[in-house]
C-alpha positions in Angstrom: 17.4 -21.6 16.1 14.3 -23.9 15.5 11.9 -21.2 16.5 13.9 -18.6 13.9 13.7 -21.2 11.3 9.8 -21.6 11.7 9.6 -17.7 11.7 11.3 -17.3 8.4 9.0 -20.2 6.9 5.8 -17.9 7.7 4.3 -16.8 4.2 4.4 -13.1 4.4 2.4 -12.3 1.5 5.1 -10.4 -0.2 8.6 -11.1 -1.3 10.8 -8.5 0.2 14.0 -10.2 -1.2 16.0 -7.9 -3.4 13.8 -5.1 -2.7 15.2 -1.6 -1.5 13.8 1.8 -0.7 14.5 5.1 -2.0 13.2 7.8 0.4 13.8 11.5 -0.8 15.1 13.8 1.7 13.6 17.4 1.8 15.0 18.6 4.9 16.9 21.1 3.2 14.1 22.3 0.8 11.1 24.3 1.4 8.5 22.2 -1.0 4.9 22.2 -0.4 3.0 18.8 -0.9 2.3 19.8 -4.8 6.0 20.3 -5.2 6.6 17.3 -3.4 4.3 15.1 -5.2 5.9 16.3 -8.4 9.2 15.1 -7.4 7.9 11.6 -6.5 6.4 11.3 -9.7 9.4 12.6 -11.7 11.6 9.9 -9.7 9.7 7.1 -11.3 11.2 7.3 -14.6 14.8 7.4 -13.8 13.9 4.5 -11.0 12.6 2.0 -13.9 15.4 2.9 -16.2 18.1 1.4 -13.7 19.6 -1.8 -15.7 19.4 -4.0 -12.8 15.8 -2.8 -11.8 13.0 -5.3 -12.4 10.4 -2.8 -11.3 9.5 0.1 -9.2 6.5 1.3 -7.1 5.5 4.3 -4.9 4.3 3.5 -1.5 3.3 5.4 1.7 4.0 2.8 4.5 6.8 0.6 5.7 6.4 -2.9 6.5 5.8 -3.3 10.3 5.9 0.8 10.5 2.4 1.2 8.9 -0.2 3.8 8.9 -4.1 3.8 10.0 -6.7 6.1 9.1 -10.2 6.7 10.0 -12.3 4.0 8.5 -16.0 3.5 8.0 -17.8 0.9 6.5 -21.8 1.3 5.9 -23.6 -1.0 8.2 -20.9 -1.6 10.8 -21.2 0.5 13.9 -17.5 0.5 15.0 -14.6 -0.9 12.5 -12.5 -0.1 15.3 -13.7 -2.9 17.6 -13.0 -5.5 15.0 -9.1 -4.8 14.8 -6.5 -2.8 13.5 -7.0 -2.0 9.7 -3.5 -0.9 8.2 -3.6 1.1 5.1 -1.1 1.4 2.1 -1.1 4.1 -0.4 0.6 2.7 -3.5 0.9 3.3 -7.3 -0.8 0.6 -9.7 3.0 -1.2 -10.0 2.9 -2.3 -6.2 1.3 -5.6 -6.3 3.5 -6.8 -9.3 6.9 -5.5 -7.6 6.2 -7.1 -4.0 4.6 -10.1 -5.5 1.3 -9.7 -3.4 -1.4 -11.8 -5.3 -4.7 -10.5 -6.4 -7.0 -13.5 -5.5 -10.2 -12.0 -6.8 -11.1 -9.4 -9.5 -8.3 -7.2 -10.2 -5.5 -4.7 -9.0 -5.2 -1.0 -9.7 -4.5 0.2 -13.3 -3.7 3.4 -15.1 -7.3 3.9 -16.0 -7.7 4.2 -12.1 -6.5 7.9 -12.2 -7.4 11.1 -10.6 -10.9 11.5 -12.4 -12.0 8.0 -12.2 -14.2 6.7 -9.1 -12.0 6.1 -6.1 -11.1 2.4 -5.6 -9.6 0.2 -2.9 -8.3 -3.3 -2.6 -8.6 -5.4 0.6 -7.0 -8.2 2.1 -8.7 -11.8 2.3 -8.9 -11.8 6.0 -10.4 -8.0 6.1 -12.9 -9.1 3.5 -14.2 -12.1 5.6 -14.4 -9.7 8.9 -16.3 -7.0 7.5 -18.7 -8.6 4.9 -19.1 -12.2 6.2 -20.8 -14.4 3.9 -20.7 -11.7 1.3 -19.2 -10.7 -1.8 -16.5 -7.8 -1.1 -16.1 -6.7 -4.4 -18.3 -3.6 -5.0 -18.4 -2.5 -1.3 -17.8 0.9 0.2 -14.8 1.9 2.2 -15.1 5.5 3.7 -11.6 6.8 4.6 -11.1 10.0 6.6 -7.5 11.5 7.2 -6.7 13.9 9.9 -4.9 17.0 8.6 -2.6 19.1 10.4 -4.3 17.9 13.8 -7.6 19.1 12.7 -10.9 17.3 12.4 -10.6 14.2 10.0 -11.3 15.2 6.6 -13.9 12.7 5.0 -13.3 11.3 1.8 -15.9 9.9 -0.9 -16.8 6.0 -0.8 -13.7 4.0 -2.1 -15.2 0.7 -4.0 -13.5 -2.6 -3.5 -12.4 -3.6 -6.8 -10.1 -6.5 -5.6 -9.1 -8.9 -3.0 -5.4 -9.5 -2.3 -3.6 -12.3 -0.7 -3.1 -11.7 3.4 0.0 -10.0 3.8 1.9 -9.2 7.2 2.1 -5.6 7.9 1.7 -5.2 11.7 3.8 -8.1 12.8 5.1 -11.3 11.2 2.9 -13.6 13.6 -0.1 -11.2 13.7 -3.3 -13.4 13.0 -5.2 -10.1 11.8 -3.8 -9.5 8.5 -6.3 -6.5 7.8 -4.7 -4.7 5.1 -6.6 -2.3 2.6 -4.7 -0.4 -0.4 -5.6 2.9 -2.0 -4.3 4.2 -5.2 -1.6 6.8 -5.0 -2.7 8.2 -8.4 -6.2 9.1 -6.7 -5.1 10.4 -3.4 -3.4 13.8 -4.8 0.0 15.3 -4.7 2.4 14.3 -1.8 1.3 10.7 -1.0 3.4 7.9 -1.4 6.6 9.5 -0.9 8.7 6.3 -0.8 9.8 4.2 -3.9 10.4 0.4 -3.9 12.7 -1.0 -6.4 12.9 -4.7 -7.2 16.3 -5.5 -8.2 17.7 -8.2 -10.5 20.4 -9.1 -8.3 21.9 -8.1 -4.6 22.0 -4.4 -4.1 25.7 -4.6 -4.0 25.8 -5.9 -7.6 27.7 -3.7 -10.1 25.5 -1.0 -11.6 23.6 -0.3 -8.4 26.2 2.0 -6.5 
């Protein structure tokens, strides 16, 4: 019991209390990625309008069920040798909804749209291990994605615009909290297919059924 209580006291880097997940089920619908992206975007407005909702954000990864990508950083031969780097694709509201603090510079804004230069945010631990003794702001992340089992598709450099507090994405006791965040608005249709809602009360409260 004491061990469990100590685990509960470990800072996670986010507040998951009163947060629920909405995940659209497309099993009966033949929708391509563009159509799915439109559904995700259209769900945000009614999600925000729920009376008991304090905020809503789109996300790609679940906590402790995270994704990785092919990450390259100029000047580092092998990023993979330094540890596991988890990626979260999210809309700009994410940091407010989840309570993850930006400790340096800024979070994503509506100005970081599809036509704006690609940007990224990194955790404090990731900034320290990739750029020891240097400023992470303005550094480049080159992220590649494997599409349909083919060769990873390279993406342009995403410039680091902010450093976030360390967050537990792989496990509660993980000492390597290497996380970077990409803006869903810049990733194209079909990304960030889950919605997190922060509620004013418990999920069983009237108005949420």
